[in-house]
One Martini backbone bead per residue (centre of mass of N, CA, C, O) as a GRO file, in nm:
protein
  475
    1MET     BB    1   2.703   1.234   1.542
    2ALA     BB    2   2.450   1.140   1.730
    3ALA     BB    3   2.354   1.014   2.008
    4VAL     BB    4   2.178   0.771   2.149
    5SER     BB    5   1.902   0.763   2.318
    6ASN     BB    6   1.785   0.646   2.659
    7ARG     BB    7   1.496   0.782   2.742
    8ALA     BB    8   1.362   0.565   2.552
    9SER     BB    9   1.095   0.333   2.472
   10PHE     BB   10   0.921   0.075   2.291
   11SER     BB   11   0.707  -0.031   2.521
   12THR     BB   12   0.571   0.247   2.470
   13THR     BB   13   0.401   0.501   2.330
   14GLU     BB   14   0.572   0.728   2.440
   15GLY     BB   15   0.852   0.605   2.386
   16PHE     BB   16   0.818   0.591   2.084
   17HIS     BB   17   0.770   0.888   2.030
   18ASP     BB   18   1.047   0.971   2.147
   19LYS     BB   19   1.211   0.820   1.930
   20VAL     BB   20   1.124   1.001   1.698
   21ILE     BB   21   1.240   1.261   1.820
   22ASP     BB   22   1.525   1.165   1.820
   23ALA     BB   23   1.544   1.132   1.507
   24LEU     BB   24   1.489   1.434   1.446
   25GLN     BB   25   1.731   1.542   1.601
   26LEU     BB   26   1.938   1.405   1.429
   27ALA     BB   27   1.859   1.531   1.156
   28LYS     BB   28   1.909   1.823   1.254
   29LYS     BB   29   2.213   1.791   1.326
   30GLU     BB   30   2.308   1.704   1.040
   31LEU     BB   31   2.237   1.973   0.903
   32GLN     BB   32   2.419   2.148   1.073
   33GLU     BB   33   2.688   2.006   1.006
   34LYS     BB   34   2.634   2.067   0.688
   35LYS     BB   35   2.514   2.358   0.660
   36GLU     BB   36   2.198   2.307   0.635
   37LYS     BB   37   1.880   2.393   0.522
   38ALA     BB   38   1.548   2.374   0.555
   39ASN     BB   39   1.394   2.345   0.217
   40PHE     BB   40   1.097   2.324   0.070
   41ILE     BB   41   1.117   2.464  -0.208
   42ARG     BB   42   1.352   2.274  -0.308
   43ILE     BB   43   1.187   2.007  -0.275
   44ILE     BB   44   0.970   2.056  -0.488
   45MET     BB   45   1.177   2.010  -0.726
   46ARG     BB   46   1.183   1.682  -0.625
   47PHE     BB   47   0.906   1.546  -0.659
   48PRO     BB   48   0.940   1.344  -0.906
   49LYS     BB   49   1.137   1.153  -0.739
   50ILE     BB   50   0.956   1.102  -0.502
   51LYS     BB   51   0.719   0.991  -0.668
   52ALA     BB   52   0.873   0.735  -0.767
   53VAL     BB   53   0.905   0.614  -0.487
   54PHE     BB   54   0.602   0.609  -0.409
   55ALA     BB   55   0.526   0.415  -0.630
   56ARG     BB   56   0.692   0.183  -0.520
   57LEU     BB   57   0.535   0.166  -0.250
   58ARG     BB   58   0.267   0.094  -0.375
   59ALA     BB   59   0.360  -0.169  -0.501
   60ILE     BB   60   0.435  -0.299  -0.232
   61HIS     BB   61   0.163  -0.279  -0.100
   62ALA     BB   62   0.028  -0.474  -0.309
   63ARG     BB   63   0.213  -0.713  -0.239
   64CYS     BB   64   0.130  -0.731   0.071
   65ASP     BB   65  -0.175  -0.752  -0.016
   66LYS     BB   66  -0.295  -1.063  -0.007
   67SER     BB   67  -0.623  -1.004   0.025
   68GLY     BB   68  -0.713  -0.747  -0.150
   69ASP     BB   69  -0.834  -0.484   0.047
   70GLY     BB   70  -0.614  -0.219   0.046
   71VAL     BB   71  -0.470  -0.338   0.301
   72VAL     BB   72  -0.225  -0.353   0.573
   73ASP     BB   73  -0.150  -0.577   0.811
   74MET     BB   74   0.028  -0.722   1.057
   75GLU     BB   75   0.078  -0.988   0.917
   76GLU     BB   76   0.166  -0.885   0.634
   77LEU     BB   77   0.401  -0.712   0.736
   78THR     BB   78   0.566  -0.931   0.887
   79GLU     BB   79   0.610  -1.106   0.633
   80ALA     BB   80   0.763  -0.896   0.461
   81MET     BB   81   0.987  -0.841   0.667
   82THR     BB   82   1.098  -1.135   0.673
   83VAL     BB   83   1.190  -1.137   0.379
   84LEU     BB   84   1.393  -0.907   0.401
   85PHE     BB   85   1.562  -1.025   0.630
   86ASN     BB   86   1.638  -1.294   0.469
   87GLU     BB   87   1.781  -1.111   0.234
   88GLY     BB   88   1.977  -0.901   0.406
   89ARG     BB   89   1.838  -0.598   0.483
   90ALA     BB   90   1.954  -0.640   0.811
   91GLU     BB   91   2.252  -0.612   0.857
   92GLY     BB   92   2.349  -0.618   1.200
   93ARG     BB   93   2.067  -0.661   1.309
   94GLU     BB   94   1.799  -0.718   1.471
   95PRO     BB   95   1.537  -0.873   1.519
   96ILE     BB   96   1.216  -0.870   1.485
   97LYS     BB   97   0.980  -0.654   1.661
   98PRO     BB   98   0.650  -0.670   1.727
   99ASP     BB   99   0.607  -0.406   1.892
  100VAL     BB  100   0.732  -0.216   1.680
  101VAL     BB  101   0.540  -0.282   1.451
  102ALA     BB  102   0.279  -0.202   1.601
  103ARG     BB  103   0.356   0.095   1.667
  104THR     BB  104   0.406   0.189   1.380
  105LEU     BB  105   0.131   0.129   1.271
  106SER     BB  106  -0.031   0.304   1.467
  107MET     BB  107   0.112   0.579   1.404
  108SER     BB  108   0.044   0.555   1.081
  109GLU     BB  109  -0.278   0.572   1.141
  110VAL     BB  110  -0.398   0.804   0.983
  111GLU     BB  111  -0.711   0.985   1.036
  112GLU     BB  112  -0.978   1.101   0.890
  113GLY     BB  113  -1.249   1.236   1.056
  114GLY     BB  114  -1.220   1.050   1.320
  115ASN     BB  115  -1.152   0.768   1.261
  116SER     BB  116  -1.121   0.458   1.339
  117LYS     BB  117  -0.895   0.222   1.403
  118GLN     BB  118  -0.781  -0.094   1.210
  119GLN     BB  119  -0.492  -0.214   1.195
  120SER     BB  120  -0.429  -0.060   0.913
  121LEU     BB  121  -0.293   0.017   0.570
  122ASP     BB  122  -0.277   0.229   0.346
  123GLU     BB  123  -0.087   0.385   0.121
  124LYS     BB  124  -0.029   0.647   0.289
  125GLN     BB  125   0.025   0.502   0.556
  126PHE     BB  126   0.263   0.332   0.445
  127ILE     BB  127   0.448   0.573   0.396
  128VAL     BB  128   0.463   0.663   0.684
  129MET     BB  129   0.593   0.403   0.789
  130CYS     BB  130   0.857   0.424   0.618
  131VAL     BB  131   0.952   0.688   0.739
  132ILE     BB  132   0.962   0.604   1.034
  133GLY     BB  133   1.148   0.358   0.994
  134PHE     BB  134   1.385   0.519   0.880
  135ILE     BB  135   1.456   0.707   1.124
  136LEU     BB  136   1.486   0.485   1.336
  137ALA     BB  137   1.724   0.332   1.190
  138GLU     BB  138   1.912   0.588   1.189
  139GLU     BB  139   1.924   0.605   1.515
  140ASN     BB  140   1.915   0.274   1.521
  141LYS     BB  141   2.145   0.025   1.422
  142ASP     BB  142   1.965  -0.233   1.561
  143LEU     BB  143   1.714  -0.174   1.400
  144SER     BB  144   1.417  -0.332   1.257
  145THR     BB  145   1.272  -0.199   0.965
  146PHE     BB  146   1.100  -0.149   0.687
  147GLY     BB  147   1.213   0.140   0.602
  148GLY     BB  148   1.511   0.053   0.659
  149MET     BB  149   1.536  -0.200   0.460
  150LEU     BB  150   1.476  -0.037   0.194
  151ALA     BB  151   1.753   0.135   0.213
  152SER     BB  152   1.915  -0.101   0.117
  153GLY     BB  153   2.092   0.002  -0.160
  154ASP     BB  154   1.890   0.276  -0.189
  155ASP     BB  155   1.939   0.592  -0.279
  156ALA     BB  156   1.658   0.702  -0.372
  157TYR     BB  157   1.511   0.635  -0.120
  158ARG     BB  158   1.692   0.783   0.086
  159LYS     BB  159   1.649   1.066  -0.040
  160ALA     BB  160   1.343   1.082  -0.007
  161MET     BB  161   1.329   1.047   0.299
  162THR     BB  162   1.507   1.293   0.366
  163ASP     BB  163   1.322   1.500   0.229
  164VAL     BB  164   1.086   1.468   0.417
  165VAL     BB  165   1.230   1.545   0.681
  166THR     BB  166   1.330   1.823   0.580
  167ALA     BB  167   1.050   1.937   0.527
  168TYR     BB  168   0.948   1.928   0.811
  169LEU     BB  169   1.195   2.106   0.940
  170SER     BB  170   1.090   2.377   0.816
  171PHE     BB  171   0.882   2.396   1.070
  172ASP     BB  172   1.037   2.205   1.282
  173ARG     BB  173   1.311   2.341   1.406
  174GLU     BB  174   1.340   2.169   1.690
  175GLY     BB  175   1.240   1.870   1.679
  176LYS     BB  176   0.957   1.798   1.864
  177GLY     BB  177   0.706   1.664   1.663
  178TYR     BB  178   0.583   1.954   1.605
  179PHE     BB  179   0.350   2.208   1.470
  180THR     BB  180   0.213   2.515   1.427
  181ALA     BB  181   0.048   2.778   1.285
  182ASP     BB  182   0.266   2.984   1.353
  183GLU     BB  183   0.503   2.822   1.220
  184PHE     BB  184   0.376   2.804   0.942
  185ASN     BB  185   0.360   3.114   0.894
  186GLY     BB  186   0.661   3.177   0.958
  187PHE     BB  187   0.781   3.042   0.712
  188MET     BB  188   0.664   3.234   0.500
  189THR     BB  189   0.797   3.493   0.612
  190ALA     BB  190   1.106   3.377   0.610
  191SER     BB  191   1.107   3.321   0.323
  192LYS     BB  192   1.278   3.399   0.030
  193ARG     BB  193   1.003   3.264  -0.112
  194ALA     BB  194   0.717   3.381  -0.027
  195ASP     BB  195   0.538   3.362  -0.282
  196ALA     BB  196   0.574   3.060  -0.328
  197ALA     BB  197   0.470   2.973  -0.047
  198LYS     BB  198   0.187   3.105  -0.053
  199SER     BB  199   0.089   2.948  -0.310
  200PHE     BB  200   0.106   2.667  -0.165
  201PHE     BB  201   0.030   2.768   0.147
  202THR     BB  202  -0.270   2.730   0.220
  203ASP     BB  203  -0.543   2.682   0.401
  204GLU     BB  204  -0.582   2.396   0.282
  205ARG     BB  205  -0.311   2.281   0.377
  206TRP     BB  206  -0.366   2.297   0.673
  207ALA     BB  207  -0.605   2.106   0.674
  208GLU     BB  208  -0.430   1.862   0.569
  209LEU     BB  209  -0.239   1.855   0.810
  210ASP     BB  210  -0.473   1.880   1.028
  211VAL     BB  211  -0.625   1.600   1.071
  212THR     BB  212  -0.736   1.616   1.386
  213GLY     BB  213  -0.787   1.934   1.478
  214ASP     BB  214  -0.566   2.048   1.723
  215GLY     BB  215  -0.352   2.280   1.604
  216LYS     BB  216  -0.144   2.046   1.521
  217VAL     BB  217   0.152   1.900   1.363
  218GLU     BB  218   0.256   1.597   1.322
  219PHE     BB  219   0.472   1.399   1.157
  220GLU     BB  220   0.262   1.199   1.041
  221GLU     BB  221   0.076   1.413   0.920
  222PHE     BB  222   0.277   1.532   0.726
  223VAL     BB  223   0.333   1.280   0.556
  224TYR     BB  224   0.049   1.233   0.461
  225ALA     BB  225   0.020   1.502   0.309
  226PHE     BB  226   0.281   1.488   0.136
  227SER     BB  227   0.187   1.243  -0.041
  228LYS     BB  228  -0.030   1.418  -0.185
  229TRP     BB  229   0.135   1.645  -0.300
  230VAL     BB  230   0.324   1.486  -0.486
  231SER     BB  231   0.053   1.394  -0.660
  232ASP     BB  232  -0.085   1.666  -0.765
  233ASP     BB  233   0.044   1.693  -1.060
  234GLU     BB  234  -0.146   1.493  -1.201
  235ASP     BB  235  -0.369   1.723  -1.254
  236ASP     BB  236  -0.161   1.858  -1.489
  237GLU     BB  237  -0.193   1.650  -1.669
  238GLU     BB  238  -0.291   1.484  -1.922
  239GLU     BB  239  -0.577   1.321  -1.968
  240GLU     BB  240  -0.474   1.078  -2.129
  241GLU     BB  241  -0.270   0.985  -1.912
  242GLU     BB  242  -0.477   0.933  -1.689
  243GLU     BB  243  -0.650   0.733  -1.839
  244LYS     BB  244  -0.435   0.521  -1.889
  245MET     BB  245  -0.346   0.471  -1.591
  246MET     BB  246  -0.627   0.384  -1.495
  247ILE     BB  247  -0.659   0.139  -1.676
  248ARG     BB  248  -0.389  -0.003  -1.592
  249SER     BB  249  -0.440  -0.005  -1.279
  250LYS     BB  250  -0.685  -0.214  -1.290
  251ASN     BB  251  -0.477  -0.410  -1.329
  252PRO     BB  252  -0.358  -0.656  -1.105
  253LEU     BB  253  -0.048  -0.661  -1.244
  254THR     BB  254   0.078  -0.381  -1.241
  255PRO     BB  255   0.232  -0.382  -0.965
  256ARG     BB  256   0.408  -0.621  -1.037
  257VAL     BB  257   0.554  -0.508  -1.279
  258THR     BB  258   0.682  -0.270  -1.131
  259LEU     BB  259   0.839  -0.445  -0.922
  260ALA     BB  260   0.993  -0.612  -1.135
  261LEU     BB  261   1.150  -0.374  -1.256
  262GLN     BB  262   1.292  -0.294  -0.995
  263MET     BB  263   1.439  -0.562  -0.957
  264SER     BB  264   1.588  -0.558  -1.226
  265LYS     BB  265   1.743  -0.301  -1.160
  266SER     BB  266   1.888  -0.399  -0.905
  267ILE     BB  267   2.044  -0.625  -1.053
  268LEU     BB  268   2.193  -0.440  -1.260
  269ASP     BB  269   2.333  -0.263  -1.054
  270LYS     BB  270   2.489  -0.480  -0.902
  271GLN     BB  271   2.636  -0.572  -1.182
  272LYS     BB  272   2.722  -0.315  -1.336
  273LYS     BB  273   2.533  -0.271  -1.593
  274GLU     BB  274   2.572  -0.125  -1.909
  275ILE     BB  275   2.377   0.015  -2.144
  276ASN     BB  276   2.413  -0.072  -2.504
  277PHE     BB  277   2.278  -0.040  -2.815
  278THR     BB  278   2.502  -0.158  -2.987
  279ARG     BB  279   2.514  -0.433  -2.855
  280ILE     BB  280   2.214  -0.506  -2.892
  281ILE     BB  281   2.216  -0.499  -3.194
  282MET     BB  282   2.427  -0.719  -3.232
  283ARG     BB  283   2.190  -0.924  -3.091
  284PHE     BB  284   1.949  -0.940  -3.292
  285PRO     BB  285   1.981  -1.230  -3.415
  286LYS     BB  286   1.932  -1.380  -3.139
  287ILE     BB  287   1.660  -1.249  -3.083
  288HIS     BB  288   1.526  -1.343  -3.347
  289ASP     BB  289   1.536  -1.641  -3.278
  290VAL     BB  290   1.348  -1.624  -3.039
  291PHE     BB  291   1.107  -1.499  -3.197
  292ASP     BB  292   1.071  -1.743  -3.384
  293ARG     BB  293   0.983  -1.942  -3.168
  294ILE     BB  294   0.735  -1.779  -3.084
  295ARG     BB  295   0.603  -1.786  -3.366
  296GLN     BB  296   0.573  -2.093  -3.388
  297VAL     BB  297   0.372  -2.118  -3.153
  298HIS     BB  298   0.161  -1.919  -3.259
  299THR     BB  299   0.098  -2.077  -3.523
  300LYS     BB  300   0.023  -2.352  -3.402
  301TYR     BB  301  -0.220  -2.221  -3.206
  302ASP     BB  302  -0.363  -2.100  -3.463
  303LEU     BB  303  -0.640  -2.262  -3.543
  304ASN     BB  304  -0.799  -2.031  -3.733
  305LYS     BB  305  -0.599  -1.858  -3.896
  306ASP     BB  306  -0.603  -1.520  -3.803
  307GLY     BB  307  -0.322  -1.423  -3.646
  308LYS     BB  308  -0.445  -1.512  -3.359
  309LEU     BB  309  -0.461  -1.540  -2.997
  310GLN     BB  310  -0.674  -1.675  -2.805
  311LEU     BB  311  -0.738  -1.761  -2.487
  312ASP     BB  312  -0.789  -2.070  -2.559
  313GLU     BB  313  -0.516  -2.101  -2.733
  314LEU     BB  314  -0.311  -2.050  -2.499
  315ASN     BB  315  -0.313  -2.312  -2.357
  316GLY     BB  316  -0.128  -2.474  -2.552
  317ALA     BB  317   0.107  -2.278  -2.563
  318MET     BB  318   0.178  -2.285  -2.262
  319ASN     BB  319   0.229  -2.586  -2.224
  320GLU     BB  320   0.469  -2.588  -2.418
  321LEU     BB  321   0.639  -2.350  -2.279
  322MET     BB  322   0.625  -2.546  -2.003
  323ASN     BB  323   0.796  -2.825  -2.068
  324ASN     BB  324   1.021  -2.762  -1.823
  325GLN     BB  325   0.877  -2.866  -1.605
  326THR     BB  326   0.846  -3.038  -1.353
  327GLU     BB  327   0.798  -3.354  -1.334
  328GLY     BB  328   0.473  -3.408  -1.199
  329SER     BB  329   0.333  -3.160  -1.187
  330THR     BB  330   0.014  -3.020  -1.045
  331ASP     BB  331   0.016  -2.741  -1.127
  332ALA     BB  332  -0.189  -2.487  -1.206
  333ILE     BB  333  -0.300  -2.260  -1.416
  334ASP     BB  334  -0.353  -1.909  -1.383
  335PHE     BB  335  -0.612  -1.782  -1.573
  336ASP     BB  336  -0.655  -1.501  -1.438
  337GLN     BB  337  -0.368  -1.407  -1.490
  338ILE     BB  338  -0.367  -1.450  -1.799
  339GLU     BB  339  -0.587  -1.242  -1.854
  340SER     BB  340  -0.420  -1.000  -1.751
  341MET     BB  341  -0.189  -1.032  -1.948
  342PHE     BB  342  -0.356  -1.005  -2.199
  343MET     BB  343  -0.454  -0.709  -2.145
  344LEU     BB  344  -0.170  -0.579  -2.145
  345SER     BB  345  -0.100  -0.693  -2.446
  346ASP     BB  346  -0.360  -0.546  -2.572
  347LEU     BB  347  -0.284  -0.271  -2.763
  348ASP     BB  348  -0.560  -0.257  -2.950
  349HIS     BB  349  -0.823  -0.323  -2.783
  350HIS     BB  350  -1.000  -0.596  -2.891
  351GLY     BB  351  -0.983  -0.836  -2.705
  352LEU     BB  352  -1.043  -1.162  -2.640
  353GLU     BB  353  -1.169  -1.246  -2.921
  354LYS     BB  354  -0.932  -1.142  -3.110
  355GLY     BB  355  -0.653  -1.126  -2.981
  356LEU     BB  356  -0.307  -1.204  -3.044
  357ASP     BB  357  -0.054  -1.108  -3.198
  358MET     BB  358   0.267  -1.155  -3.242
  359LYS     BB  359   0.371  -0.901  -3.084
  360GLU     BB  360   0.179  -0.939  -2.840
  361PHE     BB  361   0.304  -1.219  -2.765
  362ILE     BB  362   0.575  -1.105  -2.684
  363VAL     BB  363   0.466  -0.923  -2.463
  364PHE     BB  364   0.352  -1.153  -2.297
  365CYS     BB  365   0.632  -1.296  -2.251
  366ALA     BB  366   0.764  -1.054  -2.109
  367VAL     BB  367   0.574  -1.026  -1.872
  368GLY     BB  368   0.625  -1.317  -1.775
  369PHE     BB  369   0.925  -1.289  -1.718
  370ILE     BB  370   0.931  -1.055  -1.498
  371LEU     BB  371   0.743  -1.203  -1.304
  372ALA     BB  372   0.918  -1.455  -1.267
  373GLU     BB  373   1.169  -1.315  -1.162
  374ALA     BB  374   1.015  -1.206  -0.903
  375GLY     BB  375   0.807  -1.411  -0.851
  376GLY     BB  376   0.571  -1.576  -0.700
  377LYS     BB  377   0.276  -1.649  -0.867
  378SER     BB  378   0.437  -1.615  -1.155
  379ALA     BB  379   0.671  -1.849  -1.166
  380LYS     BB  380   0.489  -2.056  -1.368
  381LEU     BB  381   0.511  -1.906  -1.609
  382VAL     BB  382   0.611  -1.937  -1.914
  383SER     BB  383   0.900  -1.777  -1.931
  384GLY     BB  384   1.037  -1.850  -1.661
  385GLU     BB  385   1.067  -2.155  -1.701
  386VAL     BB  386   1.243  -2.128  -1.958
  387SER     BB  387   1.481  -1.934  -1.847
  388LYS     BB  388   1.623  -2.157  -1.678
  389HIS     BB  389   1.684  -2.343  -1.960
  390ASP     BB  390   1.726  -2.062  -2.154
  391GLU     BB  391   1.970  -1.836  -2.222
  392GLU     BB  392   1.871  -1.696  -2.476
  393TYR     BB  393   1.597  -1.607  -2.369
  394ARG     BB  394   1.691  -1.448  -2.133
  395ASN     BB  395   1.882  -1.248  -2.283
  396ALA     BB  396   1.662  -1.123  -2.452
  397MET     BB  397   1.480  -1.016  -2.219
  398MET     BB  398   1.710  -0.852  -2.077
  399ASP     BB  399   1.749  -0.654  -2.313
  400ILE     BB  400   1.471  -0.530  -2.298
  401VAL     BB  401   1.472  -0.443  -2.001
  402GLY     BB  402   1.733  -0.277  -1.997
  403SER     BB  403   1.660  -0.074  -2.225
  404TYR     BB  404   1.413   0.039  -2.083
  405LEU     BB  405   1.563   0.141  -1.813
  406GLU     BB  406   1.706   0.387  -1.956
  407PHE     BB  407   1.426   0.560  -1.928
  408ASP     BB  408   1.319   0.410  -1.669
  409LYS     BB  409   1.493   0.472  -1.393
  410GLU     BB  410   1.267   0.390  -1.153
  411GLY     BB  411   1.057   0.173  -1.238
  412LYS     BB  412   0.735   0.278  -1.286
  413GLY     BB  413   0.616   0.179  -1.598
  414TYR     BB  414   0.720   0.452  -1.737
  415PHE     BB  415   0.777   0.709  -2.002
  416THR     BB  416   0.880   1.005  -2.139
  417SER     BB  417   0.995   1.225  -2.375
  418ASN     BB  418   1.200   1.361  -2.183
  419GLU     BB  419   1.338   1.101  -2.085
  420MET     BB  420   1.433   1.010  -2.363
  421HIS     BB  421   1.597   1.265  -2.439
  422THR     BB  422   1.798   1.250  -2.201
  423ALA     BB  423   1.911   0.964  -2.260
  424VAL     BB  424   2.017   1.026  -2.546
  425ILE     BB  425   2.218   1.252  -2.463
  426ASN     BB  426   2.381   1.054  -2.256
  427CYS     BB  427   2.482   0.803  -2.451
  428GLY     BB  428   2.623   0.896  -2.691
  429LYS     BB  429   2.733   0.887  -3.021
  430LYS     BB  430   2.846   0.575  -3.024
  431ASP     BB  431   2.555   0.517  -2.957
  432ALA     BB  432   2.259   0.386  -3.087
  433GLY     BB  433   2.064   0.556  -2.906
  434SER     BB  434   2.086   0.816  -3.096
  435LEU     BB  435   1.856   0.688  -3.298
  436LEU     BB  436   1.633   0.787  -3.100
  437THR     BB  437   1.408   0.961  -3.233
  438PRO     BB  438   1.109   1.120  -3.260
  439ASP     BB  439   1.009   0.905  -3.462
  440ARG     BB  440   1.019   0.671  -3.253
  441TRP     BB  441   0.803   0.773  -3.067
  442ARG     BB  442   0.559   0.692  -3.254
  443GLU     BB  443   0.618   0.387  -3.219
  444LEU     BB  444   0.582   0.377  -2.905
  445ASP     BB  445   0.322   0.566  -2.891
  446ILE     BB  446   0.047   0.399  -2.965
  447ASP     BB  447  -0.192   0.580  -2.798
  448HIS     BB  448  -0.112   0.889  -2.763
  449SER     BB  449  -0.049   0.971  -2.435
  450GLY     BB  450   0.281   1.057  -2.373
  451ILE     BB  451   0.343   0.758  -2.296
  452VAL     BB  452   0.564   0.468  -2.212
  453ASP     BB  453   0.528   0.146  -2.163
  454PHE     BB  454   0.648  -0.161  -2.140
  455GLU     BB  455   0.470  -0.287  -2.367
  456GLU     BB  456   0.538  -0.077  -2.586
  457TRP     BB  457   0.835  -0.135  -2.596
  458VAL     BB  458   0.826  -0.428  -2.683
  459HIS     BB  459   0.673  -0.379  -2.948
  460ALA     BB  460   0.887  -0.197  -3.080
  461PHE     BB  461   1.127  -0.386  -3.052
  462SER     BB  462   1.012  -0.612  -3.232
  463THR     BB  463   1.009  -0.435  -3.486
  464TRP     BB  464   1.319  -0.387  -3.508
  465VAL     BB  465   1.413  -0.684  -3.511
  466THR     BB  466   1.192  -0.762  -3.767
  467ALA     BB  467   1.300  -0.598  -3.976
  468GLY     BB  468   1.229  -0.739  -4.307
  469ASP     BB  469   1.045  -0.989  -4.297
  470ASP     BB  470   0.824  -0.911  -4.506
  471GLU     BB  471   1.018  -0.891  -4.756
  472ASP     BB  472   1.123  -1.177  -4.742
  473GLU     BB  473   0.838  -1.313  -4.795
  474ASP     BB  474   0.791  -1.180  -5.076
  475GLU     BB  475   1.047  -1.321  -5.207
   0.00000   0.00000   0.00000
């Protein structure tokens, strides 16, 4: 491990830049000590995992963006860092230094086309900031940075950040903080997979890298371009998947659902709880009891008896389900947020007037549950308040969330048929998860988009738990 350099200081722009170079030198030395070579082509094969981490960072960006203007400013960034620091994500490190935050933000504000800096970060610039903060915290064990705190206890994040730095060092072999066009072209000549390198690194790629147009690519410019490359494969996915994700992403609650799933995953990981479908199936009767209670509320407030709850009918249902709130509370329900939850749960896309059927109402409750578990503005919604006082309800919802995360390993908000197939193979023959055959996929992928999001999973799960109810009613 290289010693921390004392030649630079965070008090000046030049000193801060030198600190970044120190961190790159450290990363370069660690690769040499491990006898590993920076290999960009190999890292391309890991783009899907890096993409999943970047998706999480975009969700965090949305969470930090309190003003909803699409960018994170100094005040919003400092507030988010303070929350992480108070959660113990910077154990043993110094308190947050405003000048370090400001210089990290400024360096990360890579601007295309010579635009003037606005002292705020969009999603790609936010990723740049996280990578810079990560390497600075790796070099200086006393320093608290946003990117460094996110690495606490998160191996997938740490691996993705390391991959970004390693990819950069494929070009800047000396770790000097930039590379030139000659070095860029030299990489392709020296690469053992020259054909693959040339097919990826076109003239257009260089133009994307040299954001400022000065003939060299600095570390922050590389990360900015890299964040776009990782997402380029989305253009090759099926049009139906893109359309679905676009529609879902327009819902303002989607980033919060994604972040809530990631937080649930973190909780389960810390508890070292392994999900076993056989055990979950054994709990189907108790989960069924919880669903029955939800069904009773749905029936009670279905005032026109059409089998669905319209948005105005949800008013009474939510007030009843929230009856365990602290007595005397004057907090009003955020109905704009309720409408967003409604639209996420409306899987047949019939709209506000048609309303939610029984299974969609269960989806609605599950979405409310994970949002409430994550805290924030959703903490006073229906299921979260109930979960604090009702262990059976909470256990049922955690069974749904935990089983879903067996397929969506990164908590990105959806999984593919390949991810489901891999999970089924790995679950073992004695686990009932092996019963999730391709036929089950058709039950899960309601809109035939090729991916299954959290809401679709809950809908299918409720079908499995309540299987046979219709026959019992006929009898």
